[in-house]
N, C-alpha and C positions, 0 to 999 in steps of 0.2 A: 724476143718471143714473136713467133710468126704463126699465122693460122694453119690449122691442120684438120683434116676431115674427121679425125677421131678424138679431137680435144675440144673441151668446152670451157666457157668462161662464166664467171659470176659478174653481172653488170650492175653497178651501183649508180643510181640516178639521183643527183642532188637537188636541193630546193633553190628557188630563186624566181618565183613568179613566172612572167611571160618568157623570161630567158630560157625556161625549161622546155620551150618548144624546140630548142636546139637539140634536145634529146632525140627527137624524131629523126633529124638529120644524122646524128651520130649512129643510131640504130641502122639506118639505111646503109651507111658506109661500112659498118661492121659486117652486115649481111653480104654486101657486094664483095668484100674481101674474104669471105668464107669463114668468118668467126661464128661459132655455134653458141648461142646464149643458153646456158644450162640452168641459170638461176638469176633472180632479180631482187634487188633491194632498193627501195625508194622512199624519199621524204617529200611531202607536199606535192608540187607539180611532178616530181620524179615518181611519186607513188601513182599519180594519175596516168602518166605516160607508161610506166611499167605495168600497171594493171590492165590498161587497154591493150598493150602488146601481148601480155600473157593470155588475155581472153580472145586474141585474134581480131581485135577491133581497131587497131591503131590506124590503119589506112582510112577507115571511115571517119574517125575523129580528125585526122589530118586534113582530109578534104573539107570537112565542115569548118574547122577553125580557120582555114585559109580563105574562106568566104566571108568571114566576119568583117564588118566595117565599124567605124566609130559609133555610128548610131545604134546598130543592133547589139553592140556590146553594152551600151547604156541601158537597153531594154531589160537586161538581166539584173540590174541593180535594184532589187526590191528592199525597201528599208525595214529594219528590225526595230520597231519602236519599243524602247525600254529594255532591250536585250543586252547581252554581253558583247555584242558586235553591232556595227552599223548596218550590216546587210544580212538578211536571211539567206539569200542566194537560192530561193526555192525554184525560180524559173530556170536558173542555170543548172541546178542539181537535177531537176526533172529531165532536162535536155540531155545532160551527160549520162544519166541512168538509162535513158532510152537507147543511147548508142551502145553502152557496154552490156546491157541486158542483165539477166540474173545468173550469177555464178557464185559458187563457194570457193574461197581461196584454196582450200586443200584439194579441190578437184581440178584445178587448172593444170594444163599440160606442162607448165614451167613453174617450179617452186618460186613463191613470191613472199617477200617480207615487206610489209608496209609499216612505216614508222610514224607514230603519233606521239603527242605529249599529254600526259595526265596532269592537268593544272592543279589538282588537289594534292597529289603525292609529289609533284615536281619531278617526275621520272618519265623517261621515254618508254613507250610501249611498242612491242613488236607484234603486229597483227599478222598471224600466219594461218588462221582458221576463221571461219565465219563468212558472212556476206561480203563480197568483194566491194560493192559500191559503198556499203556502210563504212568500210575501212578507208576507202579513198576520201569519202566526205569528211571523215575525222582528220585525216592527214593534211587536207588542203584548207582547213579552217584557220586562216590567217588571223592572229589575235587583233582585236579591235575592229577588224574589217568584217569577218564572218563570225556568226555565233558558234559556240562550241557544239560538238556533236556528241550525243550520249550513246555509249556502248556499254552494256551491262552495268548501268548505273554510274559510269565514270564519264565526266565531262572531258572530252578530248579535243586538243587543238593541233595546229600545224606541227608536223614532225620535225621541221627544220628549226624549231625553237631550240631544241637540245641536240639535234644531230642532223645538220644540213647535208652531210655526205656520209650516209649510213653504211660504212664498210663493215663494222663489227658483226652485223647479222649474217654476213657472207663467209665469215672465217671458218665455219664448220661445213660449208658446202662441199660436196664431192666433185668439185670442178678443178680444172687445171691451172686457172689463173683468175685474177680479179682485175677488171677494168672499171675505173671510177670516172664519173663525169662531174666535175665541179663547175658551178655556175658563178663562182666568185673569183675568176681569174683576173690578173692585173689588167687594167684598161689598155687596150691595144686597138690600133686601126688595122682593118683588113687591107693589106696591100697586094700589089701584084697585078693580076690579070683583070681585064674588063668584066669578066664573069662576076666579079665580086664588087663592082662599082656601086651597085644598089645597096649592098650591105654597108659599104663604107659611108655612103651618103646618109644613111639612117643614123649612124653613130654621130654624125656631125649635125644632125637636125636640131633646131631650137625646140623649146617647149611647144607641144602640139595643142591645137584647139580642143582636142578631146579631153586633155588633162584640164584645160581651163573650164570646160563644162562640169567636170567632176568637182573642181574646186568651188565653182559657183554654187553647185548643189549642196556641198558640205557647209559652205558659209551660210546659206539660207537656213539649213538645218540647225546650225549653231545659234543663229539669231533667234529662231523660234524657241529653242531650249534655253535661251538666256546665257549661252556660253561664249558669245562673241565678245572679244576684247576690243575696247575702243582705243587703248593707249599703246598700240603695237607698231607705231610708226618707225621705231628704230630697230625693229626685229626683222629677220629674214622673211621673205614672202613665201612661207610654207603653209600649206593647208594641213588639216588634221591627217588626211590620207598621206600627204607627202611625209609628214613627220613619222607616222607609223611605219610606212614602207621603207623609208630611208634608215630608220633606227633598226628595223628587222634586218635589212641588208647588211648594215655595219656589224651587227651582232653575229649574224650567220657567217660573214666573211672571216671574222676572228675565230669562231668555233671551228669552221672548216679547216683553217690552217692547223689548229691543234689536232683535229681528228686525223688529218692526212699525215701529220708527224707521228702520231701514235700508231696508226694502222696504215702504213704506206702500201698502196696497191701496186700490182705489177705494172700496170699502165694507167697513167693519169691524163685525161683529156680535159683541158681547162677552157671554159667559155668566158671571154672577157666580160667583166661586170658592166661595162658600158655598151654592151651589144644592144640592149633596149632597157626601158624602164620596166619595173615589175608589173605594171598594169597594162602594158601595150600589146595585148593579145591580137589586136587588129593588124599587127605587123608580122603575122605568123610566117608568111612565105619567106620573108627576109631572114627571120631568126632560124628557121629550119635550114636555110641555105648556109647560114653562119655555122650551124652545127656540123654540117657536112664538111665545110671548109676546114674547121679546126680538127675534126677527126682525121681527115685526109693528111693534114700537116703532121699529126702525131704518128700516124702509121708510116708516113714517108720517113720520119725521123728514126723510127724503129727499124725500118728496112735498111737505112744507111748504117745503123749501128751494127747490124748483123752481116753486112757485106764484108 
């Protein structure tokens, strides 16, 4: 499959926390190579990136996220006392909503399917109508981290819980091919040119002090709530956020493999799962570059196959 001026693709953007910033790099590469995005489906961070792209706001978001530091990421972590998640995320959501503006999904120039999870019915929900940011907020509600988001009386959580690579919503799209981006690729180091040295170094990085700050915050919170365990000397040094995000990663990786086997896309771009940790949004520039790298590699492979 090669790009053509009169052919369109359905773009499937998977879930995976901060690794999803690689979607920005993938989109840039697809555009450079002349691919026309005719429809988008996304879960979690894939819903956010896809929604911002469909609304014409992705460049603004990319510029903002690349300026984030460890400190100003922490500023967005407002605690949800007594809720179903540790964080309300109000400051973050207000900032994101300011960027994307007010749009209805059905009025966007590119058809968009945002996937969320209804925690009561235990079914995935495809949001194709209604307020764009409402749908994004529901799809990025990581369980135990962010509180569920209510839409029409339904408590909705992260779309990646049940469908981390939402190919099924694109099967009826009037496009010529499906390109899917999975954020659960096998761990790999980026090799080759010096252009990718920075990306390779970040993969080899030890635990960052930013993560330690979050862990200290969670530990203090657990102590105040009487949840801190004193007899954990023989257990792995995992915070509550570590356990939640690693568990979600493992679950989504397994489900993603099943989804890709059931609904194989025409083109699959895989971002290695060790590109960054799920919470490392302050590494945006490196992750975006990694997305460009792996997209170029896949397109190069396709070109060789058609020679």
